[in-house]
N, C-alpha and C positions, 0 to 999 in steps of 0.2 A: 362452334365449328365453322359456320359461315364466315365469321370474322377471320378465322385462321386461313380459310381458302382465299379470301380477298387479300390478306397480307401476303400469302404465298404467290398469288397471281401478280401482285405489285412487285414482289421481289424478282420474279421471272422477267417481268416487263423491264425492270430497271437494269437487270444484268444482261439482257439480250440473248438468253439461252433457249428461246423457244420461237418457232415461227408463228404459233398461235397458242391460245390457252383454252382450257375447258373448265366448265363448272357444272356441278350437279344440277339437274333440272329441279326447279322449285315445284313442290307438290300443291301449291295454291294457298298455303297458309303462311307464306313468307319464310318458311324454313326449307332447307335443302331436302330433297326426297331421300328417304331411307327405306330399308327393308328390301326383301327379295324382289318384290314386284317392281321396284324402281332401280334395281342394280344395273350399273353401267349406263344409265340414262344421263347423257351429258349434252350440254349446249356448247358449241365451239365458238370462241370469241376471236375475232380478227382472222378467221380462216379465209374468208373471201379476200381480205386485204393481202394476205400472204400469197394466195394464188395469183392475184393481179400483179403484185410486185415482181414475182419470179417470171411470169409470162411477159410482162412489159420489158423487164431487164433482158430477157432472151431476144425479144423483138428488136430492141434498141441496140444490142451489142453483137448482132450477127447470128449466123446459123451455127448450131452446135451439133456435133456428131452423136454425143451421148450425154446423159445426165447421170450424175452420181449423187446420192444423198444418204445422210445418216439420220436415223430416228424419224422425226416429223419431216425432215428434208427429203427422205426417201419416199415417204407417203406422197408428198407434193410432187416429186419427180415422176413417180408412177402415174399419178392422176393426170398431171399435165401432159405427159407423153401419150397416155391412153386416149385422152380426149382430143388429141391433135392440137392442143393449145400451144405446145412447144414441139415442133416437128424434130424428131431425133431418130437415130438408127439403133440405139441401145439404151437400157436403163440398168444401173447397178446400185443396189441399196444394202444397208446393214442396219439391223436393229430397228426396223421400220414396222409400225403397226398398220393394220387395215382400219381406215376411218372412212366410211362410206360418204360422209359429208364432204370430204376432200374431192372425191370423184364427181359429186354433184356440182360443187363450186367450180371445178375445172371445166366441166362440160358446159355449164352456163356461160362461163367467161369465153370459151372457145366459140360458142354459137354467137354471142354478142360481137366478138371481134371479127368474125367472118362477115357479119352484116355491114360493118363499116366499110366505106369506100376506100379509105386511105390506109389499108393494111400494108404493113411492111412485107409480110409473107404473101406472095402472089403466085399464080400459075402453078408450076410444079411443086413449089414449097407449101402450097395450101393443102394440108393433109385432111382427108376425110376421117371423121372420128372412128369409124370401124377399122381403119388401117392401123390405128394405135394399138389395137389388140394383137396385131401380128409382130409388133416390135419385140425383139428378144429382150428378156429381163432376167437378171440374176439377183436373187434376194438372199442375204446371209442373215441367219438368226442364231443368237447365242443360247446354248443349252442352259446356261446358268443366269440368263438375263432376268433380273428381278423387276425390270420396268416393262418389258414387252414380251408377251408369251410367244412361243414358237407357233402356237395355233393362230395368233393374230397375224403373224408374218406369213403363214401359210395361206390364210384368207386373202391377204394382199396379193400374193403370187397368183392365186386363182382368179381374183377379181380383175387384175391387170391383164390377164390373158398371156399366153406364151411365156409364162414365168417359171423359172427353175428355182428351187430353194435348196440351200445347203445349210445344215446345222453344224456349227462349230462348238468346241468345248468351252469357250469363254462366255463372258456376259454381254453387257450392253456396249458394244464397240465394233469397229471395223477390225477383223482379225488380221494379225501381222505375221503369223506363222507362214513359212515359205509355201507350204502346200496350198494354203488359201490364197495367198498373193498370186502364186502361179496360176491358180484357177481363174482369178479375176482378170489377170492379164490375158490369158487364153480366151476367155469369154469376150473381152473387148476386141482383141485381134480378129477373132472369127466373125464377130458381129459387124465390124467396121470394114472388113475387106471390100475393096471396090468391086 
């Protein structure tokens, strides 16, 4: 089973379909943890690298009004905005799970970057971490999503603060029905009004 996970991780890394990877926590005997007492205990690989990459990209390429993200990208967007690492005025996600470690990594990166004297974001753009909780956020979750539970997306909306959640009838995707697209456009317009 551990060999299958390593092969799966290598496949994901080679196809570029994940911001970061996860593996089951080792229970100390060299085998992946199993059983109810270890259920959902994961170690995230390359999560700090993903946080740093997105935050640096945002710093190097100008100020953004909003972040949009799908799946892990939505988790990163929420964590980066909430921590103040990437100052924005709105966050929009779909199919995104709550991963507490992403919030920890984003907050750590934001603290470290604020200490550096040569920060691209200065003065008014330097966002206090608490302000990130007031940024409007819209999270979409698929009722039939086999990868991310609506409960996990609900926890993301709660953890990120000021988050609204909409459940659509589809699976692990950004919904494209007019009613949902109209709601996303309405959200961005109202959040980004001057």
